[in-house]
C-alpha positions as a printed Julia matrix, in Angstrom:
302×3 Matrix{Float64}:
  -6.0     8.68    8.59
  -5.77    5.51   10.64
  -4.06    3.47    7.82
  -1.38    6.09    7.07
  -0.71    6.66   10.88
  -0.19    2.85   11.36
   2.16    2.74    8.38
   4.18    5.67    9.72
   4.5     3.94   13.16
   5.55    0.72   11.5
   8.11    2.75    9.47
   9.43    4.47   12.66
   9.97    1.23   14.44
  12.07   -0.17   11.51
  14.09    3.02   11.17
  15.11    3.15   14.88
  17.92    0.66   14.22
  20.19    0.82   11.14
  20.48   -2.9    11.06
  16.66   -3.18   10.69
  16.72   -0.51    8.08
  18.98   -2.39    5.87
  17.26   -5.72    6.45
  13.83   -4.29    5.76
  14.57   -2.17    2.73
  11.74   -3.65    0.71
   9.17   -3.25    3.55
  10.16    0.46    3.79
   9.67    0.87    0.02
   6.36   -0.77    0.42
   5.28    1.62    3.15
   6.3     4.77    1.31
   4.51    3.62   -1.88
   1.2     3.21    0.03
   1.07    6.27    2.19
  -0.4     8.39   -0.51
  -2.49    5.53   -1.93
  -4.1     5.03    1.42
  -4.83    8.67    2.32
  -8.53    8.21    1.96
 -11.7     8.37    3.85
 -12.96    5.06    2.94
 -13.58    2.33    5.53
 -11.02   -0.39    5.18
 -12.04   -4.06    5.67
  -9.14   -6.55    5.62
  -9.75  -10.2     4.47
  -7.13  -12.68    5.87
  -7.22  -16.41    5.86
  -5.22  -19.61    5.59
  -4.4   -21.12    2.15
  -7.36  -23.04    0.63
  -9.85  -21.61    2.95
 -11.94  -20.18    0.07
 -10.98  -16.57    0.62
 -10.9   -15.72   -3.06
 -14.28  -17.41   -3.52
 -15.81  -15.29   -0.86
 -14.41  -12.07   -2.37
 -15.83  -13.13   -5.69
 -19.21  -13.48   -4.04
 -18.91  -10.04   -2.49
 -17.94   -8.53   -5.89
 -20.73  -10.53   -7.62
 -18.33  -11.71  -10.25
 -15.87  -14.55  -10.78
 -12.71  -12.58  -11.19
 -10.22  -13.78   -8.47
  -8.51  -17.13   -8.92
  -7.86  -19.37   -5.9
  -4.78  -20.74   -7.59
  -2.92  -17.38   -7.8
   0.59  -17.03   -6.56
   0.71  -13.43   -5.18
   3.43  -11.18   -6.68
   5.87   -9.54   -4.3
   4.29   -7.15   -1.79
   1.02   -6.67   -3.59
  -2.38   -6.35   -2.12
  -5.57   -6.5    -4.18
  -8.44   -4.15   -3.04
 -12.03   -4.34   -4.0
 -14.63   -1.58   -3.98
 -17.92   -0.29   -5.52
 -17.74    1.09   -9.07
 -20.32    1.99  -11.86
 -18.92   -0.93  -13.91
 -16.64   -3.97  -13.52
 -13.1    -2.62  -13.8
  -9.49   -3.46  -12.97
  -7.58   -0.36  -11.95
  -3.84   -0.89  -11.86
  -1.59    1.72  -10.25
   2.05    1.62  -11.01
   5.07    2.7    -8.95
   5.92    5.38  -11.57
   2.61    7.13  -10.79
   0.72    6.05  -13.93
  -2.55    4.25  -13.91
  -4.29    1.71  -16.22
  -8.03    0.93  -16.27
  -9.21   -2.28  -17.81
 -13.04   -3.0   -18.41
 -15.28   -4.87  -20.82
 -13.5    -7.99  -22.18
 -10.39   -6.92  -20.35
 -12.09   -7.43  -17.01
 -11.02  -11.02  -16.8
  -9.21  -13.45  -14.57
  -6.44  -13.98  -17.11
  -5.7   -10.25  -17.53
  -5.67   -9.72  -13.64
  -3.21  -12.64  -13.22
  -0.78  -10.87  -15.69
  -0.2    -8.2   -13.01
  -0.93   -9.84   -9.73
   0.46  -13.44  -10.14
   4.15  -14.16   -9.36
   4.19  -16.6   -12.29
   3.42  -13.77  -14.72
   4.92  -10.84  -12.87
   8.0   -12.32  -11.14
   9.29  -10.09   -8.3
   6.85   -7.47   -9.49
   8.94   -6.67  -12.54
   6.08   -4.69  -14.0
   6.18   -2.3   -11.07
   2.61   -2.57   -9.85
   1.91   -0.51   -6.82
  -1.73   -1.65   -6.23
  -4.61   -3.26   -7.95
  -8.28   -2.33   -7.35
 -11.21   -4.29   -8.64
 -14.58   -2.4    -8.85
 -18.09   -3.78   -9.3
 -21.6    -2.28   -9.27
 -22.65   -5.4    -7.27
 -20.12   -4.92   -4.51
 -21.99   -5.73   -1.33
 -20.45   -3.42    1.36
 -21.29    0.1     0.2
 -19.55    2.83   -1.78
 -17.47    3.96    1.16
 -15.68    0.64    1.7
 -12.4    -0.64    0.45
 -12.04   -4.39    0.86
  -8.35   -5.39    1.11
  -7.43   -8.94    0.15
  -4.14  -10.56    1.39
  -1.9   -13.57    0.57
  -2.77  -16.86    2.32
  -1.26  -16.79    5.91
   0.31  -20.18    5.71
   1.46  -20.36    2.1
   4.68  -22.29    1.7
   7.54  -19.95    0.81
   5.47  -16.8     1.58
   6.54  -16.1     5.06
   7.46  -12.57    4.18
   3.78  -12.1     2.87
   2.47  -13.4     6.16
   4.64  -11.03    8.21
   3.55   -8.14    5.85
  -0.14   -9.04    6.45
  -0.18   -9.43   10.17
   2.3    -6.63   11.1
   1.52   -3.94    8.6
  -1.99   -4.61    7.23
  -3.95   -5.33   10.46
  -3.04   -2.05   12.06
  -4.46   -0.17    9.02
  -7.91   -1.65    8.74
 -11.11   -0.8    10.51
 -12.47   -4.34   10.57
 -11.2    -7.86    9.82
 -12.71  -10.83    8.07
 -10.76  -13.95    9.04
 -11.63  -16.87    6.72
 -11.11  -20.4     7.87
 -13.0   -23.65    7.07
 -15.43  -26.13    8.51
 -12.57  -28.62    8.48
 -10.14  -29.3    11.24
  -7.59  -26.48   11.11
  -4.55  -25.45   13.02
  -5.68  -24.09   16.42
  -2.27  -22.56   16.96
  -2.52  -20.62   13.73
  -5.9   -19.37   14.54
  -4.97  -18.32   18.08
  -1.95  -16.45   16.72
  -4.09  -14.49   14.16
  -6.63  -13.59   16.8
  -4.03  -12.33   19.2
  -2.42  -10.21   16.5
  -5.87   -8.69   15.66
  -6.56   -8.16   19.43
  -3.19   -6.25   19.72
  -4.68   -3.57   17.42
  -8.28   -3.79   18.83
  -9.7    -4.46   15.44
 -13.28   -5.8    15.2
 -13.22   -9.26   13.65
 -15.66  -11.71   12.08
 -14.63  -15.27   11.8
 -15.94  -17.0     8.77
 -16.06  -20.73    8.67
 -16.26  -21.55    5.04
 -17.41  -24.79    3.18
 -20.62  -25.28    5.16
 -21.96  -27.11    2.16
 -19.26  -29.88    2.77
 -20.51  -30.72    6.29
 -22.03  -34.15    6.55
 -23.55  -36.16    9.47
 -20.96  -38.03   11.46
 -19.94  -41.46   10.02
 -21.21  -43.27   13.15
 -24.64  -41.63   12.6
 -24.9   -40.28   16.1
 -24.63  -36.65   15.02
 -26.69  -34.74   12.42
 -25.11  -32.39    9.91
 -26.31  -29.49   12.1
 -24.71  -30.98   15.24
 -21.43  -31.55   13.35
 -21.41  -27.92   12.22
 -22.21  -26.84   15.8
 -19.1   -28.8    16.91
 -16.97  -26.96   14.4
 -18.35  -23.6    15.68
 -17.77  -24.56   19.34
 -14.19  -25.42   18.51
 -13.42  -22.01   17.16
 -15.4   -20.37   20.09
 -12.92  -22.14   22.47
 -10.0   -20.65   20.62
 -11.62  -17.09   20.88
 -12.05  -17.66   24.61
  -8.34  -18.51   24.93
  -7.35  -15.47   22.88
  -6.25  -12.0    24.13
  -9.37  -10.43   22.62
 -10.95   -8.33   25.43
 -14.59   -8.25   24.19
 -14.85  -11.91   23.28
 -18.65  -11.65   23.02
 -18.24   -9.28   20.11
 -16.51  -11.85   17.88
 -19.07  -13.17   15.5
 -18.53  -16.62   14.02
 -20.45  -17.15   10.71
 -20.69  -20.48    8.94
 -21.14  -20.05    5.18
 -20.66  -21.68    1.83
 -18.84  -19.06   -0.33
 -18.93  -21.37   -3.27
 -22.7   -21.52   -3.34
 -22.96  -17.77   -2.89
 -20.42  -17.13   -5.7
 -22.37  -19.33   -8.01
 -25.67  -17.63   -7.39
 -24.35  -14.03   -7.52
 -22.07  -14.38  -10.53
 -24.9   -16.02  -12.53
 -27.41  -13.32  -11.62
 -24.83  -10.59  -12.47
 -24.94  -11.62  -16.2
 -28.65  -12.48  -16.31
 -28.07  -16.19  -16.45
 -29.93  -18.91  -14.55
 -27.97  -19.79  -11.42
 -26.7   -23.44  -11.36
 -28.17  -23.88   -7.8
 -31.61  -23.37   -6.47
 -32.64  -20.35   -4.54
 -33.1   -22.55   -1.53
 -29.42  -23.69   -1.73
 -28.4   -20.01   -2.01
 -30.27  -19.17    1.03
 -28.61  -22.13    3.05
 -25.35  -20.64    2.08
 -25.77  -18.15    4.82
 -24.24  -15.51    2.63
 -26.8   -12.88    3.29
 -26.53  -13.26    7.2
 -22.74  -12.74    6.71
 -23.23   -9.62    4.73
 -25.58   -8.25    7.4
 -22.94   -9.07   10.13
 -20.24   -7.16    8.24
 -22.47   -4.21    7.41
 -23.54   -4.07   11.12
 -19.9    -3.58   12.13
 -19.31   -0.96    9.46
 -22.34    1.07   10.58
 -20.46    1.72   13.83
 -17.41    2.91   11.81
 -19.3     5.39    9.63
 -19.3     8.94   10.91
 -22.59   10.21   12.36
 -24.07   13.21   10.54
């Protein structure tokens, strides 16, 4: 499998030099623990993004349930995965080979944080190997595993950033990079795009917080024109990147918050706190169509 092959290559590079082996002991342990876990035929889609970009909100929308917290402090070396399941469930796999499944009232943000948040599981003292969230409303199909990752510029989480860029990206079949409609670091975006390009991974750039866009203070640009300026800024970064097929990079502007509100309410049969027109303007459905279009290329032909 592509994911396992990439992990083995990463492992070989570290083990070439004894100094690296000693320094990267935790990374080697992380690799060994995930080789078996990632021996699967599922299509892997990675979600990466800067802190406060709304990445967790977007994943909640994809799951159709409000389970991930944006305030989480990731526990050491953990990645949270999401997939289709017959019912909402938290599946926790431990380093000792055991597994725990939590559903019903235990499928909750508070329970999830007990295992995935550094504040409640410092240095992964509970020995969690991986966490998978399942939902019958998962929007990308039964053969897809969506892999979340820590914020790429979170203070004090430089090791998580290295883990994401250098060991996650080579193992995924497609990448969703979440940024915002606000002015962000062009240098950071360029760095991320160049890393993704190195592994020739298809990428969709999501500019989140579309609902926060307003006409220019001077009144010379409409809301739509301001949004277009934000898109053009990112397009220029794509053009400067080392991505070979720059025309293949899709830039989707969405409001993950509006999409999450609509879908999480619908999932429990409640009246959504926003109108159907507001949901439509969130651009969530065009985003899903863009991702599924890429995944169709990855699916084997029968």
